[in-house]
GUTOR-488340 format. One line per 3 residues: number of its first residue (from 1); their letters; for each residue x, y, z of N, C-alpha, C. Coordinates in nm, 3 decimals. Example, Ala and Ser with C-alpha at 12.3 -4.5 7.8 and 13.67 -1.06 7.14 Angstrom:
2
1	as	1.319,-0.569,0.780,1.230,-0.450,0.780,1.320,-0.330,0.780; 1.285,-0.225,0.708,1.367,-0.106,0.714,1.290,0.003,0.787 $
***
This chain:
310
1	mnd	14.252,14.133,-3.813,14.354,14.201,-3.733,14.450,14.267,-3.838; 14.452,14.207,-3.953,14.526,14.212,-4.054,14.504,14.371,-4.145; 14.373,14.412,-4.129,14.278,14.540,-4.174,14.349,14.620,-4.075 $
4	llk	14.342,14.633,-3.913,14.397,14.700,-3.830,14.525,14.753,-3.832; 14.610,14.636,-3.856,14.784,14.656,-3.835,14.792,14.725,-3.982; 14.773,14.752,-4.061,14.783,14.840,-4.139,14.777,14.966,-4.116 $
7	vls	14.711,15.036,-4.013,14.684,15.154,-3.938,14.750,15.161,-3.806; 14.753,15.049,-3.764,14.782,15.029,-3.598,14.923,15.002,-3.583; 15.013,15.010,-3.519,15.128,14.917,-3.478,15.069,14.830,-3.441 $
10	qee	15.203,14.686,-3.389,15.120,14.601,-3.295,15.140,14.629,-3.173; 15.213,14.676,-3.094,15.164,14.765,-3.012,15.017,14.825,-2.935; 15.012,14.907,-3.058,14.905,14.987,-3.043,14.766,14.892,-3.071 $
13	yis	14.769,14.747,-3.140,14.669,14.696,-3.166,14.653,14.625,-3.016; 14.736,14.601,-2.963,14.732,14.493,-2.869,14.654,14.594,-2.722; 14.680,14.689,-2.737,14.670,14.793,-2.629,14.516,14.852,-2.637 $
16	ltl	14.482,14.831,-2.759,14.341,14.846,-2.813,14.249,14.751,-2.719; 14.301,14.604,-2.804,14.217,14.475,-2.746,14.192,14.450,-2.615; 14.303,14.466,-2.552,14.320,14.448,-2.402,14.212,14.538,-2.353 $
19	rsl	14.251,14.667,-2.365,14.147,14.786,-2.298,14.033,14.757,-2.345; 13.998,14.676,-2.440,13.842,14.653,-2.474,13.807,14.514,-2.372; 13.898,14.424,-2.345,13.873,14.369,-2.286,13.824,14.370,-2.146 $
22	ysg	13.943,14.471,-2.044,13.911,14.508,-1.932,13.765,14.619,-1.909; 13.783,14.696,-1.999,13.599,14.766,-2.004,13.511,14.692,-2.010; 13.505,14.600,-2.128,13.398,14.490,-2.142,13.356,14.415,-2.007 $
25	kgy	13.444,14.394,-1.896,13.455,14.350,-1.780,13.437,14.432,-1.647; 13.395,14.578,-1.684,13.347,14.631,-1.599,13.460,14.711,-1.518; 13.561,14.727,-1.585,13.677,14.791,-1.508,13.682,14.913,-1.587 $
28	qky	13.703,15.035,-1.490,13.692,15.177,-1.528,13.895,15.244,-1.576; 13.875,15.340,-1.694,13.996,15.360,-1.708,14.008,15.445,-1.598; 14.201,15.395,-1.562,14.248,15.525,-1.459,14.341,15.601,-1.515 $
31	rms	14.333,15.734,-1.502,14.405,15.829,-1.513,14.492,15.887,-1.436; 14.606,15.929,-1.464,14.689,16.015,-1.368,14.828,16.072,-1.389; 14.883,16.163,-1.305,14.989,16.252,-1.369,15.077,16.155,-1.400 $
34	kfe	15.224,16.199,-1.457,15.294,16.200,-1.544,15.383,16.156,-1.403; 15.384,16.246,-1.324,15.509,16.218,-1.209,15.454,16.243,-1.052; 15.540,16.250,-0.978,15.502,16.198,-0.810,15.580,16.241,-0.748 $
37	eyd	15.542,16.265,-0.644,15.684,16.298,-0.576,15.816,16.194,-0.556; 15.940,16.252,-0.538,16.009,16.146,-0.560,16.032,16.058,-0.421; 15.978,16.139,-0.278,15.949,16.040,-0.165,15.900,15.904,-0.202 $
40	lyv	15.768,15.913,-0.280,15.723,15.787,-0.264,15.798,15.684,-0.320; 15.918,15.694,-0.413,15.960,15.572,-0.459,16.082,15.599,-0.398; 16.154,15.655,-0.326,16.256,15.623,-0.217,16.188,15.534,-0.123 $
43	knk	16.044,15.560,-0.065,16.036,15.502,0.057,15.998,15.332,-0.006; 15.976,15.303,-0.153,15.911,15.163,-0.180,16.025,15.118,-0.290; 16.138,15.182,-0.264,16.235,15.097,-0.413,16.248,14.971,-0.442 $
46	dfl	16.209,14.886,-0.323,16.227,14.752,-0.368,16.130,14.690,-0.429; 16.023,14.794,-0.438,15.876,14.746,-0.511,15.927,14.755,-0.663; 16.013,14.869,-0.697,16.027,14.876,-0.828,16.086,14.768,-0.919 $
49	vsd	16.085,14.773,-1.052,16.127,14.731,-1.085,16.280,14.781,-1.158; 16.345,14.895,-1.132,16.452,14.942,-1.104,16.458,15.060,-1.046; 16.538,15.055,-0.962,16.548,15.185,-0.866,16.609,15.311,-0.930 $
52	svi	16.639,15.303,-1.076,16.674,15.425,-1.107,16.553,15.558,-1.128; 16.567,15.621,-1.111,16.420,15.750,-1.140,16.518,15.860,-1.171; 16.431,15.911,-1.264,16.444,16.074,-1.310,16.328,16.132,-1.210 $
55	tft	16.452,16.250,-1.158,16.383,16.327,-1.087,16.393,16.494,-1.161; 16.291,16.579,-1.105,16.330,16.706,-1.142,16.253,16.791,-1.013; 16.346,16.885,-1.034,16.237,17.003,-0.928,16.166,17.069,-0.965 $
58	dtn	16.004,17.069,-0.875,15.930,17.176,-0.973,15.922,17.311,-0.935; 15.828,17.386,-0.970,15.835,17.543,-0.883,15.831,17.552,-0.783; 15.813,17.464,-0.730,15.786,17.494,-0.571,15.874,17.448,-0.479 $
61	gkl	15.970,17.411,-0.561,16.080,17.340,-0.485,16.107,17.204,-0.434; 15.987,17.156,-0.462,15.936,16.994,-0.433,16.029,16.906,-0.561; 16.073,16.767,-0.504,16.158,16.718,-0.609,16.058,16.622,-0.662 $
64	lal	16.019,16.583,-0.744,15.953,16.488,-0.821,15.993,16.438,-0.920; 15.927,16.297,-0.987,15.986,16.210,-1.052,15.925,16.147,-1.153; 15.950,16.172,-1.267,15.849,16.059,-1.383,15.828,15.942,-1.304 $
67	kpd	15.746,15.906,-1.359,15.700,15.776,-1.289,15.780,15.672,-1.332; 15.790,15.555,-1.249,15.867,15.433,-1.307,15.789,15.311,-1.294; 15.677,15.353,-1.214,15.592,15.273,-1.194,15.444,15.349,-1.159 $
70	vtl	15.354,15.202,-1.192,15.204,15.308,-1.200,15.139,15.245,-1.038; 15.161,15.072,-0.977,15.051,15.088,-0.931,15.104,15.143,-0.810; 15.214,15.222,-0.743,15.268,15.272,-0.644,15.150,15.415,-0.656 $
73	siv	15.115,15.476,-0.767,15.054,15.561,-0.766,14.932,15.537,-0.775; 14.864,15.461,-0.806,14.725,15.401,-0.775,14.677,15.399,-0.631; 14.759,15.310,-0.562,14.749,15.295,-0.438,14.755,15.396,-0.339 $
76	kns	14.865,15.479,-0.340,14.871,15.620,-0.325,14.745,15.693,-0.316; 14.670,15.733,-0.420,14.598,15.787,-0.456,14.415,15.740,-0.445; 14.452,15.581,-0.382,14.318,15.540,-0.383,14.262,15.523,-0.243 $
79	kdi	14.120,15.514,-0.229,14.030,15.594,-0.136,14.008,15.416,-0.051; 13.998,15.448,0.070,13.937,15.326,0.140,13.807,15.319,0.125; 13.757,15.241,0.057,13.575,15.213,0.065,13.548,15.103,0.026 $
82	dgv	13.421,15.038,0.133,13.344,14.928,0.106,13.353,14.865,-0.016; 13.383,14.755,-0.072,13.346,14.701,-0.209,13.493,14.653,-0.279; 13.523,14.674,-0.435,13.588,14.673,-0.453,13.610,14.755,-0.574 $
85	mkv	13.764,14.845,-0.569,13.756,14.947,-0.690,13.870,14.862,-0.788; 13.774,14.864,-0.898,13.825,14.790,-1.035,13.869,14.878,-1.163; 14.026,14.890,-1.168,14.071,14.975,-1.274,14.125,14.919,-1.366 $
88	yyd	14.141,14.970,-1.476,14.266,14.950,-1.569,14.334,15.095,-1.609; 14.480,15.043,-1.704,14.557,15.174,-1.726,14.613,15.155,-1.824; 14.682,15.248,-1.870,14.758,15.251,-1.989,14.801,15.373,-2.011 $
91	ekv	14.953,15.349,-1.928,15.051,15.459,-1.921,15.159,15.442,-1.966; 15.244,15.541,-1.945,15.401,15.536,-1.991,15.507,15.551,-1.886; 15.580,15.443,-1.840,15.630,15.491,-1.752,15.800,15.510,-1.813 $
94	yrv	15.872,15.517,-1.664,16.030,15.578,-1.713,16.122,15.508,-1.640; 16.200,15.398,-1.706,16.276,15.354,-1.615,16.404,15.320,-1.712; 16.495,15.252,-1.643,16.597,15.180,-1.743,16.574,15.058,-1.791 $
97	skg	16.608,15.069,-1.959,16.573,14.978,-2.053,16.645,14.816,-2.009; 16.552,14.721,-1.988,16.650,14.585,-1.976,16.716,14.572,-2.049; 16.738,14.591,-2.208,16.842,14.557,-2.305,16.962,14.681,-2.332 $
100	tas	16.925,14.794,-2.237,17.006,14.925,-2.265,17.067,14.951,-2.099; 17.164,15.072,-2.081,17.189,15.137,-1.978,17.114,15.250,-1.969; 17.031,15.292,-2.052,17.010,15.418,-2.014,16.822,15.412,-2.023 $
103	fke	16.745,15.538,-1.989,16.634,15.554,-1.966,16.537,15.564,-2.074; 16.449,15.457,-2.097,16.338,15.453,-2.197,16.203,15.498,-2.119; 16.091,15.559,-2.239,15.987,15.594,-2.233,15.909,15.402,-2.268 $
106	isq	15.857,15.359,-2.168,15.782,15.202,-2.177,15.627,15.234,-2.182; 15.562,15.163,-2.265,15.427,15.166,-2.238,15.366,15.078,-2.172; 15.317,15.071,-2.024,15.230,14.941,-1.991,15.141,14.945,-1.955 $
109	lgl	15.071,14.828,-1.967,14.906,14.823,-1.967,14.878,14.725,-1.873; 14.746,14.750,-1.768,14.725,14.676,-1.688,14.595,14.714,-1.583; 14.594,14.600,-1.488,14.492,14.636,-1.427,14.486,14.623,-1.266 $
112	eci	14.398,14.652,-1.194,14.405,14.679,-1.044,14.272,14.640,-0.971; 14.300,14.564,-0.865,14.147,14.531,-0.788,14.189,14.573,-0.647; 14.140,14.729,-0.601,14.151,14.725,-0.443,14.035,14.732,-0.391 $
115	gei	14.045,14.678,-0.266,13.973,14.652,-0.157,13.920,14.534,-0.107; 13.840,14.461,-0.073,13.793,14.390,-0.009,13.804,14.266,-0.142; 13.936,14.187,-0.138,13.991,14.079,-0.224,13.918,13.977,-0.164 $
118	snd	13.859,13.888,-0.264,13.794,13.770,-0.227,13.879,13.663,-0.318; 13.815,13.506,-0.283,13.876,13.414,-0.396,13.776,13.465,-0.524; 13.687,13.489,-0.549,13.628,13.511,-0.675,13.678,13.624,-0.742 $
121	iis	13.734,13.730,-0.682,13.847,13.829,-0.710,13.952,13.798,-0.784; 14.011,13.721,-0.700,14.159,13.718,-0.742,14.159,13.556,-0.865; 14.006,13.504,-0.864,14.007,13.414,-0.995,13.993,13.486,-1.106 $
124	evl	13.919,13.632,-1.078,13.879,13.675,-1.230,13.996,13.760,-1.273; 14.075,13.767,-1.160,14.217,13.859,-1.229,14.297,13.747,-1.307; 14.293,13.611,-1.248,14.365,13.509,-1.267,14.315,13.492,-1.474 $
127	yla	14.217,13.498,-1.427,14.110,13.470,-1.567,14.167,13.594,-1.680; 14.159,13.711,-1.637,14.145,13.826,-1.746,14.335,13.808,-1.757; 14.421,13.791,-1.644,14.556,13.758,-1.750,14.588,13.703,-1.835 $
130	gss	14.490,13.524,-1.832,14.514,13.449,-1.908,14.430,13.484,-2.064; 14.373,13.561,-2.019,14.276,13.606,-2.142,14.366,13.700,-2.229; 14.441,13.793,-2.139,14.517,13.900,-2.201,14.648,13.829,-2.293 $
133	lel	14.702,13.707,-2.213,14.789,13.648,-2.293,14.757,13.606,-2.422; 14.580,13.518,-2.432,14.558,13.481,-2.535,14.560,13.533,-2.684; 14.516,13.657,-2.605,14.452,13.759,-2.709,14.625,13.853,-2.766 $
136	isk	14.733,13.819,-2.706,14.871,13.850,-2.750,14.879,13.758,-2.856; 14.927,13.638,-2.792,14.957,13.482,-2.843,14.911,13.363,-2.842; 14.837,13.328,-2.906,14.808,13.137,-2.868,14.897,13.074,-2.814 $
139	nnv	15.017,13.070,-2.823,15.103,13.012,-2.797,15.157,13.091,-2.646; 15.091,13.071,-2.503,15.115,13.121,-2.423,15.112,13.034,-2.276; 15.160,13.052,-2.169,15.118,12.995,-2.021,15.125,13.067,-1.917 $
142	lav	15.051,13.056,-1.812,15.051,13.130,-1.710,15.121,13.072,-1.591; 15.212,13.111,-1.581,15.246,13.022,-1.414,15.205,13.137,-1.291; 15.111,13.006,-1.230,15.074,13.029,-1.087,15.163,12.974,-0.978 $
145	ssl	15.153,13.087,-0.850,15.243,13.028,-0.715,15.133,13.081,-0.581; 15.216,13.063,-0.518,15.114,13.079,-0.408,15.224,13.139,-0.255; 15.253,13.238,-0.246,15.349,13.304,-0.143,15.285,13.268,-0.015 $
148	nli	15.157,13.273,0.008,15.116,13.190,0.178,15.180,13.041,0.181; 15.184,12.980,0.084,15.197,12.841,0.072,15.367,12.835,0.111; 15.455,12.864,0.029,15.569,12.899,0.047,15.604,12.959,0.162 $
151	sav	15.522,13.033,0.223,15.590,13.085,0.366,15.543,13.022,0.476; 15.422,12.926,0.466,15.393,12.840,0.554,15.465,12.728,0.563; 15.543,12.635,0.445,15.647,12.543,0.455,15.749,12.579,0.481 $
154	lsy	15.846,12.733,0.456,15.937,12.756,0.547,15.921,12.800,0.664; 15.791,12.832,0.721,15.766,12.848,0.880,15.767,12.710,0.919; 15.697,12.614,0.882,15.681,12.473,0.927,15.842,12.411,0.952 $
157	ani	15.941,12.459,0.835,16.063,12.385,0.862,16.165,12.494,0.951; 16.095,12.580,1.024,16.177,12.673,1.093,16.280,12.747,1.008; 16.246,12.774,0.875,16.345,12.856,0.799,16.306,13.023,0.844 $
160	agd	16.391,13.074,0.863,16.380,13.256,0.874,16.492,13.339,0.848; 16.478,13.436,0.856,16.595,13.536,0.874,16.638,13.571,0.732; 16.769,13.519,0.722,16.865,13.541,0.593,16.857,13.393,0.555 $
163	lkg	16.838,13.323,0.599,16.812,13.157,0.552,16.701,13.184,0.454; 16.601,13.208,0.485,16.455,13.218,0.423,16.468,13.273,0.298; 16.568,13.390,0.324,16.576,13.490,0.210,16.647,13.432,0.086 $
166	qii	16.758,13.306,0.142,16.852,13.233,0.025,16.751,13.166,-0.033; 16.680,13.075,0.070,16.586,12.984,-0.027,16.504,13.043,-0.131; 16.426,13.162,-0.066,16.307,13.236,-0.158,16.416,13.245,-0.296 $
169	kll	16.545,13.297,-0.300,16.634,13.336,-0.382,16.647,13.241,-0.513; 16.663,13.103,-0.393,16.717,12.960,-0.473,16.593,12.897,-0.566; 16.489,12.908,-0.536,16.376,12.887,-0.549,16.302,12.964,-0.667 $
172	gdk	16.342,13.131,-0.665,16.304,13.186,-0.812,16.413,13.108,-0.919; 16.549,13.072,-0.904,16.590,13.045,-1.036,16.582,12.850,-1.020; 16.510,12.820,-0.971,16.469,12.656,-0.934,16.608,12.611,-0.966 $
175	nlf	16.698,12.635,-0.835,16.809,12.547,-0.809,16.795,12.471,-0.686; 16.750,12.337,-0.760,16.707,12.257,-0.652,16.839,12.197,-0.565; 16.958,12.213,-0.641,17.067,12.131,-0.602,17.127,12.244,-0.472 $
178	aik	17.136,12.367,-0.524,17.187,12.435,-0.413,17.068,12.461,-0.254; 16.954,12.459,-0.336,16.867,12.435,-0.183,16.881,12.317,-0.129; 16.910,12.203,-0.184,16.939,12.107,-0.085,17.084,12.136,-0.025 $
181	ell	17.164,12.182,-0.057,17.302,12.178,-0.010,17.282,12.297,0.125; 17.173,12.366,0.109,17.165,12.503,0.228,17.071,12.450,0.361; 16.984,12.345,0.255,16.894,12.280,0.391,17.001,12.186,0.463 $
184	van	17.057,12.102,0.416,17.174,11.995,0.486,17.283,12.087,0.608; 17.327,12.186,0.534,17.397,12.259,0.587,17.354,12.340,0.728; 17.224,12.353,0.694,17.147,12.457,0.823,17.049,12.330,0.919 $
187	gvq	17.085,12.166,0.860,17.039,12.096,0.973,16.863,12.076,0.938; 16.832,12.113,0.837,16.707,12.072,0.811,16.674,11.972,0.758; 16.578,11.863,0.758,16.610,11.704,0.734,16.463,11.655,0.757 $
190	gka	16.436,11.559,0.721,16.307,11.450,0.788,16.165,11.510,0.645; 16.109,11.577,0.762,15.958,11.563,0.663,15.975,11.721,0.593; 16.027,11.813,0.709,16.045,11.976,0.674,16.158,11.928,0.537 $
193	ydl	16.262,11.860,0.508,16.320,11.935,0.414,16.253,11.853,0.255; 16.169,11.730,0.324,16.113,11.696,0.181,16.005,11.822,0.134; 15.929,11.875,0.265,15.831,11.969,0.180,15.909,12.095,0.100 $
196	vtm	16.042,12.149,0.111,16.102,12.267,0.094,16.150,12.212,-0.044; 16.221,12.093,-0.058,16.249,12.051,-0.198,16.135,12.070,-0.295; 16.012,11.987,-0.230,15.901,11.998,-0.309,15.849,12.141,-0.355 $
199	lvt	15.893,12.212,-0.328,15.832,12.360,-0.392,15.937,12.370,-0.474; 16.022,12.293,-0.541,16.092,12.316,-0.654,16.044,12.184,-0.769; 16.008,12.069,-0.703,15.899,11.911,-0.776,15.809,11.936,-0.850 $
202	vyg	15.710,12.040,-0.759,15.615,12.007,-0.799,15.560,12.109,-0.870; 15.605,12.054,-1.025,15.587,12.185,-1.139,15.493,12.122,-1.233; 15.422,12.193,-1.300,15.386,12.142,-1.443,15.247,12.170,-1.471 $
205	kvn	15.175,12.123,-1.578,15.014,12.204,-1.613,14.954,12.155,-1.491; 14.818,12.251,-1.430,14.752,12.224,-1.293,14.664,12.051,-1.355; 14.659,12.004,-1.430,14.589,11.896,-1.467,14.692,11.773,-1.415 $
208	ssl	14.756,11.740,-1.434,14.883,11.654,-1.397,14.978,11.719,-1.232; 14.988,11.866,-1.154,15.023,11.872,-1.077,14.936,11.912,-0.939; 14.785,11.979,-0.953,14.706,11.974,-0.864,14.717,11.929,-0.771 $
211	nal	14.695,11.773,-0.769,14.656,11.660,-0.680,14.787,11.671,-0.590; 14.893,11.679,-0.630,15.045,11.701,-0.567,15.042,11.766,-0.477; 14.932,11.879,-0.469,14.951,11.999,-0.371,14.952,11.934,-0.227 $
214	dgf	14.844,11.843,-0.214,14.796,11.775,-0.071,14.923,11.737,-0.028; 15.004,11.686,-0.057,15.121,11.651,0.005,15.207,11.765,0.065; 15.192,11.873,0.051,15.194,11.967,0.150,15.118,12.017,0.268 $
217	vvn	15.045,11.937,0.292,14.911,11.987,0.359,14.963,11.912,0.511; 15.050,11.973,0.610,15.073,11.927,0.714,15.053,11.976,0.892; 15.017,12.101,0.813,14.903,12.213,0.938,14.811,12.281,0.920 $
220	dat	14.751,12.382,0.980,14.653,12.433,1.000,14.702,12.563,0.857; 14.806,12.596,0.869,14.849,12.703,0.748,14.893,12.688,0.621; 14.949,12.514,0.636,14.993,12.477,0.461,14.848,12.423,0.392 $
223	kta	14.760,12.383,0.490,14.627,12.328,0.407,14.495,12.455,0.414; 14.522,12.533,0.476,14.469,12.699,0.421,14.467,12.746,0.289; 14.683,12.730,0.286,14.744,12.801,0.149,14.688,12.702,0.041 $
226	vae	14.715,12.584,0.066,14.655,12.481,-0.052,14.508,12.480,-0.070; 14.436,12.506,-0.008,14.282,12.500,-0.004,14.298,12.614,-0.129; 14.325,12.788,-0.073,14.294,12.879,-0.166,14.368,12.830,-0.303 $
229	lks	14.479,12.772,-0.288,14.495,12.800,-0.454,14.453,12.717,-0.532; 14.371,12.586,-0.449,14.321,12.496,-0.559,14.198,12.575,-0.572; 14.148,12.621,-0.498,13.973,12.709,-0.517,14.007,12.813,-0.629 $
232	via	14.118,12.899,-0.613,14.161,13.027,-0.712,14.146,12.956,-0.844; 14.223,12.825,-0.841,14.268,12.773,-1.020,14.165,12.743,-1.050; 14.047,12.688,-0.965,13.904,12.609,-1.009,13.818,12.680,-1.072 $
235	ksv	13.801,12.779,-1.001,13.719,12.901,-1.022,13.742,12.988,-1.170; 13.889,13.004,-1.174,13.961,13.079,-1.301,13.938,12.980,-1.405; 13.925,12.863,-1.423,13.912,12.775,-1.505,13.753,12.774,-1.544 $
238	slg	13.676,12.770,-1.405,13.527,12.771,-1.467,13.472,12.897,-1.493; 13.568,13.004,-1.524,13.519,13.130,-1.608,13.560,13.131,-1.755; 13.667,13.047,-1.774,13.715,12.991,-1.928,13.837,13.004,-1.941 $
241	lsa	13.915,13.018,-1.804,14.081,13.015,-1.843,14.116,12.863,-1.883; 14.199,12.837,-2.000,14.232,12.728,-2.024,14.330,12.634,-1.917; 14.289,12.562,-1.878,14.375,12.438,-1.781,14.514,12.416,-1.865 $
244	dkl	14.486,12.385,-1.994,14.612,12.347,-2.079,14.724,12.483,-2.056; 14.664,12.584,-2.051,14.791,12.682,-2.085,14.809,12.748,-1.888; 14.802,12.655,-1.779,14.787,12.712,-1.652,14.878,12.601,-1.616 $
247	mid	14.989,12.669,-1.530,15.091,12.597,-1.469,15.068,12.620,-1.332; 15.114,12.493,-1.241,15.169,12.563,-1.086,15.338,12.570,-1.091; 15.367,12.697,-1.008,15.502,12.678,-1.051,15.582,12.817,-0.906 $
250	fsv	15.602,12.724,-0.850,15.669,12.790,-0.683,15.763,12.895,-0.744; 15.839,12.918,-0.868,15.975,12.963,-0.878,15.899,13.143,-0.899; 15.790,13.133,-0.939,15.711,13.256,-0.949,15.710,13.350,-0.748 $
253	vnd	15.794,13.359,-0.761,15.820,13.456,-0.634,15.851,13.594,-0.630; 15.798,13.671,-0.553,15.752,13.832,-0.508,15.832,13.852,-0.391; 15.865,14.014,-0.327,15.925,14.035,-0.219,15.828,14.024,-0.141 $
256	aky	15.841,13.964,-0.038,15.714,13.966,0.117,15.723,14.036,0.173; 15.796,14.183,0.139,15.778,14.309,0.222,15.632,14.345,0.139; 15.618,14.348,0.038,15.503,14.373,-0.045,15.400,14.253,-0.078 $
259	yng	15.434,14.210,-0.102,15.332,14.095,-0.171,15.308,13.984,-0.056; 15.197,13.918,-0.145,15.136,13.779,-0.032,15.067,13.737,-0.130; 15.018,13.601,-0.104,14.927,13.497,-0.169,14.919,13.444,-0.290 $
262	iaf	14.851,13.487,-0.385,14.829,13.455,-0.495,14.968,13.570,-0.615; 15.055,13.484,-0.688,15.134,13.554,-0.745,15.128,13.470,-0.911; 15.161,13.552,-0.970,15.184,13.464,-1.124,15.238,13.562,-1.205 $
265	kgf	15.264,13.471,-1.353,15.355,13.555,-1.456,15.337,13.490,-1.568; 15.293,13.580,-1.690,15.261,13.544,-1.807,15.391,13.536,-1.897; 15.396,13.420,-1.997,15.485,13.373,-2.094,15.443,13.352,-2.219 $
268	ieg	15.502,13.426,-2.345,15.422,13.378,-2.481,15.593,13.310,-2.555; 15.538,13.254,-2.639,15.648,13.174,-2.751,15.718,13.305,-2.808; 15.835,13.315,-2.840,15.944,13.429,-2.871,15.966,13.540,-2.809 $
271	vpt	15.916,13.502,-2.659,16.006,13.671,-2.590,16.031,13.542,-2.445; 16.180,13.572,-2.431,16.252,13.498,-2.314,16.217,13.535,-2.201; 16.167,13.655,-2.158,16.114,13.701,-2.036,15.960,13.684,-2.019 $
274	gil	15.918,13.720,-1.861,15.786,13.703,-1.855,15.755,13.871,-1.969; 15.630,13.843,-1.986,15.528,14.010,-2.044,15.427,14.021,-1.932; 15.401,13.952,-1.880,15.278,13.970,-1.808,15.323,13.946,-1.621 $
277	sgg	15.303,14.003,-1.521,15.369,13.989,-1.416,15.271,14.067,-1.293; 15.201,13.957,-1.179,15.116,14.019,-1.118,15.117,13.933,-0.968; 15.007,13.958,-0.920,15.001,13.921,-0.766,14.923,13.985,-0.683 $
280	qyd	14.888,13.929,-0.528,14.843,14.025,-0.453,14.926,14.083,-0.379; 14.919,14.220,-0.385,14.993,14.316,-0.278,14.965,14.326,-0.139; 14.882,14.277,-0.075,14.833,14.309,0.068,14.923,14.398,0.143 $
283	nlm	15.016,14.328,0.169,15.116,14.411,0.225,15.202,14.534,0.203; 15.189,14.600,0.061,15.175,14.698,0.021,15.085,14.812,0.054; 14.955,14.750,0.069,14.874,14.819,0.120,14.902,14.881,0.286 $
286	kkm	14.910,14.788,0.350,14.928,14.789,0.470,15.058,14.898,0.500; 15.143,14.873,0.431,15.292,14.931,0.408,15.228,15.126,0.392; 15.113,15.158,0.307,15.084,15.253,0.289,14.984,15.335,0.359 $
289	nkr	14.917,15.263,0.488,14.853,15.254,0.563,14.680,15.251,0.508; 14.687,15.155,0.409,14.568,15.121,0.395,14.462,15.009,0.427; 14.300,15.054,0.468,14.299,14.923,0.501,14.251,14.816,0.465 $
292	yga	14.254,14.767,0.340,14.205,14.663,0.249,14.318,14.591,0.160; 14.304,14.495,0.081,14.410,14.469,-0.014,14.403,14.490,-0.119; 14.490,14.418,-0.242,14.491,14.467,-0.359,14.534,14.315,-0.456 $
295	igf	14.501,14.337,-0.569,14.554,14.209,-0.653,14.558,14.322,-0.793; 14.686,14.260,-0.888,14.660,14.331,-0.987,14.772,14.248,-1.091; 14.761,14.313,-1.217,14.913,14.273,-1.303,14.927,14.388,-1.401 $
298	avy	15.025,14.365,-1.476,15.095,14.466,-1.577,15.152,14.377,-1.717; 15.120,14.420,-1.806,15.136,14.375,-1.957,15.273,14.456,-2.003; 15.340,14.424,-2.005,15.488,14.462,-2.050,15.455,14.526,-2.205 $
301	lde	15.435,14.609,-2.250,15.425,14.620,-2.396,15.537,14.712,-2.479; 15.621,14.681,-2.421,15.780,14.653,-2.483,15.825,14.555,-2.517; 15.775,14.472,-2.434,15.868,14.300,-2.470,15.732,14.250,-2.539 $
304	vsr	15.578,14.312,-2.560,15.516,14.241,-2.651,15.535,14.282,-2.823; 15.584,14.407,-2.795,15.601,14.431,-2.922,15.716,14.366,-3.005; 15.806,14.236,-2.939,15.860,14.160,-3.036,15.802,14.074,-3.089 $
307	vkg	15.656,14.079,-3.080,15.571,13.951,-3.155,15.512,14.005,-3.273; 15.504,13.913,-3.360,15.486,13.961,-3.504,15.347,13.930,-3.520; 15.282,14.018,-3.589,15.143,13.989,-3.609,15.084,13.841,-3.663 $
310	e	14.974,13.805,-3.575,14.916,13.609,-3.614,14.813,13.660,-3.754 $
***
């Protein structure tokens, strides 16, 4: 690594190693234009990390935008085919940087699987997410959640509408005290109260928290969601993902209008925010009139660049 770093920046080296990992697993390089019609982002602005978009008018009068996101472009241009399309990308996106109030060109690398998404595919993506973190830093953790289980628990507790949105936001903040207050104020008690609060308290490395998932099983919906989560975790570990670096964490939540199923986020030592984020986004596929499901993740190379060579 040290020899390569003499001619490559840390970001370039990580990009090279990750592209090699993905292509070695059969993922094809996906190439795209630097811009899309602005309408694509207006219709899906809640899906974006930032709703600020750089726009310009093309010579034919169409309003275009420099890409603030890669996934939307891939989904828009994907075809409904049997099987699974496996692609990876290494692109520049343009959005307001977290550390400033100005636009920045940001390197983003990741992969997408679009088509007939099985538990085997989900497990493979989790494994590749964990492998990506391992290539970046040995001090890493991959936090995994189930949006299906969260939804099933809240449905069992008859929590919907604005209250559901409030609970999910507090869950993302791991604010157990505020969740308890909100449940009491809305008359949620007994087993329903216990299950919702468990979404915060069931947390930790899979070796110590996996069996606790059985406590969520109260009906067919929760049983199915627990079985799915257990299955994809077991399969990803069998592929080589280290159980010691894999955590169950239901604070990993995404917008239900776009996401479903398994969601995950990756962290490395020395960077305060997640450097990898992903999950299933079947709901986005439906919104964009696609037949099948999808799962993928992005590695934020601007955050990764903070890491010193090891």
